[in-house]
C-alpha positions as CSV (number, residue, x, y, z in Angstrom):
1,X,233.6,153.0,187.1
2,X,230.9,154.5,184.9
3,X,232.7,153.4,181.6
4,X,233.7,150.0,183.0
5,X,230.1,149.3,184.2
6,X,228.7,150.3,180.8
7,X,231.2,148.2,178.8
8,X,230.4,145.2,181.1
9,X,226.7,145.8,180.7
10,X,226.9,146.1,176.9
11,X,229.0,142.9,176.7
12,X,226.3,141.0,178.9
13,X,223.5,142.3,176.6
14,X,225.3,141.0,173.5
15,X,225.5,137.6,175.1
16,X,221.8,137.6,176.1
17,X,220.3,139.4,173.1
18,X,222.8,139.2,170.2
19,X,222.1,141.3,167.2
20,X,218.5,142.3,166.4
21,X,217.2,140.8,163.3
22,X,215.8,144.1,162.0
23,X,216.7,147.7,162.7
24,X,220.2,147.2,163.7
25,X,222.0,150.6,164.1
26,X,225.1,149.2,162.2
27,X,222.9,148.2,159.4
28,X,221.4,151.6,159.3
29,X,224.8,153.2,159.1
30,X,225.7,150.8,156.2
31,X,222.7,151.9,154.3
32,X,223.5,155.7,154.8
33,X,227.2,154.9,153.8
34,X,226.1,153.1,150.7
35,X,223.8,156.1,149.7
36,X,226.6,158.5,150.3
37,X,229.1,156.5,148.2
38,X,226.8,156.5,145.2
39,X,226.8,160.3,145.3
40,X,230.5,160.8,146.2
41,X,232.4,157.9,144.4
42,X,235.4,158.9,142.4
43,X,238.2,156.8,141.3
44,X,240.4,158.8,143.6
45,X,242.0,158.5,147.0
46,X,241.1,162.0,148.2
47,X,237.4,161.4,147.5
48,X,237.6,158.1,149.5
49,X,239.5,159.9,152.3
50,X,236.8,162.6,152.5
51,X,234.1,159.9,152.5
52,X,235.7,158.1,155.5
53,X,236.3,161.4,157.4
54,X,232.7,162.5,157.1
55,X,231.2,159.1,158.1
56,X,233.6,158.1,160.8
57,X,233.8,161.9,162.2
58,X,230.0,161.9,162.4
59,X,230.0,158.6,164.3
60,X,232.6,160.1,166.7
61,X,230.6,163.3,167.0
62,X,227.5,161.3,168.0
63,X,229.4,159.5,170.6
64,X,230.6,162.8,172.0
65,X,227.0,164.0,172.3
66,X,225.9,160.8,173.9
67,X,228.5,161.2,176.6
68,X,227.9,164.9,177.2
69,X,225.9,164.4,180.4
70,X,227.7,164.4,183.6
71,X,225.1,162.2,185.3
72,X,226.5,158.7,186.1
73,X,223.5,156.5,185.1
74,X,222.7,158.0,181.7
75,X,226.5,158.0,180.7
76,X,226.6,154.3,181.7
77,X,223.6,153.5,179.8
78,X,224.8,155.2,176.7
79,X,228.1,153.3,177.0
80,X,226.1,149.9,177.5
81,X,223.8,150.7,174.4
82,X,226.8,151.7,172.2
83,X,228.7,148.6,173.3
84,X,225.8,146.3,172.6
85,X,225.2,147.9,169.2
86,X,228.8,147.4,168.0
87,X,229.7,144.0,169.5
88,X,228.9,141.0,167.5
89,X,230.4,138.0,169.4
90,X,227.2,136.1,169.9
91,X,225.8,136.5,166.4
92,X,229.3,135.3,165.3
93,X,229.3,132.3,167.5
94,X,225.7,131.4,166.3
95,X,226.9,131.4,162.8
96,X,229.7,129.0,163.7
97,X,227.1,126.9,165.5
98,X,224.8,126.7,162.5
99,X,227.7,125.6,160.2
100,X,228.8,123.0,162.8
101,X,225.3,121.6,163.1
102,X,224.9,121.2,159.3
103,X,228.2,119.4,159.1
104,X,227.1,117.1,162.1
105,X,224.1,116.3,160.0
106,X,226.1,115.5,156.9
107,X,224.7,118.5,155.0
108,X,227.9,119.7,153.5
109,X,226.2,121.7,150.6
110,X,224.1,123.6,153.0
111,X,227.1,124.1,155.2
112,X,229.0,125.7,152.2
113,X,226.0,127.9,151.6
114,X,225.8,129.1,155.3
115,X,229.5,129.7,155.3
116,X,229.0,132.7,152.9
117,X,227.5,134.5,155.9
118,X,231.0,134.5,157.2
119,X,233.5,134.7,154.4
120,X,233.8,136.4,151.0
121,X,235.5,133.6,149.2
122,X,233.8,131.1,146.8
123,X,232.6,128.2,149.0
124,X,230.9,126.1,146.3
125,X,233.6,123.3,145.9
126,X,235.1,123.3,149.5
127,X,235.6,120.0,151.2
128,X,234.4,119.5,154.8
129,X,237.9,120.3,156.1
130,X,238.1,123.5,154.0
131,X,234.8,124.6,155.3
132,X,235.9,124.1,158.8
133,X,239.2,126.0,158.0
134,X,237.3,128.9,156.5
135,X,234.9,129.1,159.5
136,X,237.7,129.0,162.1
137,X,239.7,131.7,160.2
138,X,236.6,133.9,160.2
139,X,235.8,133.1,163.9
140,X,239.4,134.0,164.8
141,X,239.6,137.3,162.7
142,X,236.0,138.4,163.8
143,X,236.5,137.8,167.3
144,X,239.2,140.5,167.1
145,X,237.1,142.7,164.9
146,X,233.6,142.3,166.4
147,X,234.6,141.8,170.0
148,X,238.0,142.6,171.2
149,X,238.8,145.6,169.2
150,X,235.6,147.6,170.0
151,X,236.1,146.8,173.7
152,X,239.6,148.2,173.6
153,X,238.5,151.5,172.0
154,X,235.5,151.6,174.3
155,X,237.9,151.4,177.3
156,X,240.2,154.0,175.8
157,X,237.6,156.5,174.4
158,X,234.1,155.5,175.6
159,X,231.2,155.9,173.4
160,X,233.0,158.0,170.7
161,X,235.6,155.1,170.6
162,X,232.9,152.5,170.2
163,X,231.0,154.2,167.4
164,X,234.2,155.5,165.6
165,X,235.7,152.1,165.5
166,X,232.5,150.4,164.3
167,X,232.0,153.0,161.6
168,X,235.6,152.6,160.3
169,X,235.3,148.8,160.5
170,X,232.0,148.9,158.6
171,X,233.4,151.1,155.8
172,X,236.4,148.8,155.4
173,X,233.9,145.9,154.8
174,X,232.0,148.0,152.3
175,X,234.7,149.6,150.3
176,X,238.1,148.6,151.6
177,X,238.4,145.3,149.7
178,X,240.4,145.0,146.6
179,X,238.3,145.6,143.4
180,X,238.4,147.8,140.3
181,X,235.9,150.1,141.9
182,X,237.4,150.5,145.3
183,X,241.1,150.2,144.6
184,X,241.6,154.0,145.1
185,X,238.3,155.1,146.7
186,X,238.6,152.5,149.5
187,X,242.2,153.0,150.2
188,X,241.6,155.4,153.2
189,X,238.9,153.1,154.7
190,X,241.3,150.1,154.6
191,X,244.2,151.8,156.0
192,X,242.3,153.4,158.9
193,X,240.8,150.0,159.7
194,X,244.3,148.5,159.8
195,X,245.5,151.0,162.3
196,X,242.5,151.0,164.6
197,X,242.6,147.2,164.7
198,X,246.3,147.0,165.7
199,X,245.9,146.9,169.4
200,X,242.8,144.7,169.3
201,X,244.4,142.1,167.1
202,X,247.5,141.9,169.3
203,X,245.4,141.5,172.3
204,X,243.3,138.8,170.8
205,X,246.4,136.8,169.7
206,X,247.8,137.2,173.2
207,X,244.6,136.0,174.8
208,X,244.4,133.1,172.3
209,X,248.0,132.1,173.4
210,X,247.2,132.4,177.1
211,X,243.7,130.8,176.9
212,X,244.5,128.2,174.2
213,X,245.1,124.5,174.6
214,X,248.6,124.6,173.5
215,X,250.4,127.9,174.6
216,X,253.8,127.1,173.2
217,X,252.5,126.2,169.7
218,X,250.3,129.2,169.7
219,X,253.1,131.5,170.5
220,X,255.4,129.9,167.9
221,X,252.8,130.1,165.1
222,X,252.2,133.8,166.0
223,X,255.8,134.6,165.8
224,X,256.7,132.5,162.8
225,X,253.7,132.6,160.5
226,X,251.7,135.8,161.2
227,X,253.8,138.0,158.8
228,X,252.9,135.7,155.9
229,X,249.3,136.8,155.9
230,X,248.2,139.7,153.7
231,X,246.5,141.4,156.6
232,X,248.8,142.9,159.4
233,X,245.9,142.1,161.9
234,X,244.3,138.9,160.7
235,X,247.7,137.2,160.5
236,X,248.6,137.3,164.3
237,X,245.1,136.3,165.2
238,X,244.6,133.4,162.8
239,X,248.2,132.2,163.6
240,X,247.7,132.1,167.3
241,X,244.4,130.3,166.9
242,X,246.0,127.7,164.6
243,X,248.7,127.0,167.2
244,X,246.5,127.0,170.1
245,X,244.1,124.4,168.4
246,X,247.0,122.3,167.1
247,X,245.7,122.6,163.3
248,X,246.8,124.3,160.1
249,X,245.1,127.3,158.6
250,X,245.8,129.2,155.5
251,X,246.1,127.8,152.0
252,X,244.3,128.3,148.7
253,X,241.3,130.8,148.6
254,X,239.2,131.6,145.6
255,X,237.3,134.8,145.3
256,X,234.6,135.9,142.7
257,X,233.6,133.9,139.7
258,X,234.1,133.9,135.9
259,X,236.3,136.6,134.5
260,X,236.6,138.4,137.9
261,X,237.7,135.2,139.7
262,X,240.8,135.6,141.9
263,X,242.8,132.9,143.5
264,X,245.0,133.6,146.5
265,X,247.6,131.2,147.9
266,X,247.7,132.2,151.5
267,X,250.7,131.3,153.8
268,X,250.2,128.2,156.0
269,X,249.7,129.0,159.7
270,X,250.5,126.5,162.4
271,X,252.1,123.1,162.0
272,X,249.3,120.8,163.1
273,X,247.1,118.5,161.2
274,X,244.4,119.8,158.7
275,X,241.2,121.0,160.5
276,X,238.3,118.4,161.1
277,X,234.6,118.9,162.1
278,X,235.2,118.9,165.9
279,X,237.8,121.7,165.5
280,X,235.0,124.2,164.9
281,X,233.5,123.5,168.3
282,X,237.0,124.0,169.9
283,X,237.5,127.2,168.0
284,X,234.1,128.6,169.2
285,X,235.0,127.7,172.8
286,X,238.3,129.5,172.4
287,X,236.7,132.6,170.8
288,X,234.3,132.7,173.8
289,X,237.0,132.6,176.3
290,X,239.0,135.2,174.4
291,X,235.8,137.5,174.4
292,X,235.2,137.2,178.1
293,X,238.8,137.8,179.0
294,X,238.8,140.8,176.6
295,X,235.6,142.3,178.3
296,X,237.3,141.8,181.7
297,X,240.5,143.5,180.6
298,X,238.5,146.4,179.0
299,X,236.5,147.0,182.3
300,X,239.9,147.1,184.2
301,X,241.5,149.3,181.7
302,X,238.6,151.7,181.9
303,X,238.8,151.8,185.6
304,X,242.6,152.4,185.5
305,X,242.1,155.1,182.9
306,X,239.5,156.8,184.9
307,X,242.0,157.2,187.8
308,X,245.0,158.2,185.6
């Protein structure tokens, strides 16, 4: 009950407070990780694996220390603070709402710029439908990464699970992407993030099927289209969202610029129409329902685990 209560309180804190604009613990971890990378970087997988082991191991160790007390109230408080620190659902929804508002006001250029807060692709030439597609894809993937997966690890492993997961996920965002610098050094970060996100992404996809507007289409898209995505975890989530909303996701993405520009032709997910402006609001509502259901499932799972 202590862990379940802490997770519920942390989820509620994220709903009410979102992420702080300054002094966020995850941002502080990112700065420390960037400083360590500058010292440790080698074009070598072993160096990257050691880098990940030190940083993720340190986060887990901090979580173990935070949970060391046997008194119920401090343990519940530590879980709540850790959950609030690692969850990002409300900030994610606010970014989606900002893009939606700009599109409603006819400010496509500003919406393209705001979209860069959510995606790494080049947004400068995107049409309104492509802006919506990119935003929905990011909402789906980040609902898994920033809400469901940390709740799963919090239910399984408490504060060490919450902090360790967020450390691994942050390192993947920093060094796990494909680039000349990080192809080898970031390999361990990317693979660890893939493994840790497996349960959360499947739960997210399952909840999108159960809570979406079209369960049959969501299930079919998940089974048929997920494997075409280059990410083993984003694929099921984005496919399930596409089917649930009756739209098509995937297609051409452009990354970088100039000589370093890279074009990816992603598999199409879902067999509905291209996204339109109103679909962003529908995707936000679905993401909120999925997050709430995941919080409830995590609390129940924590109670069951405490009695196992």
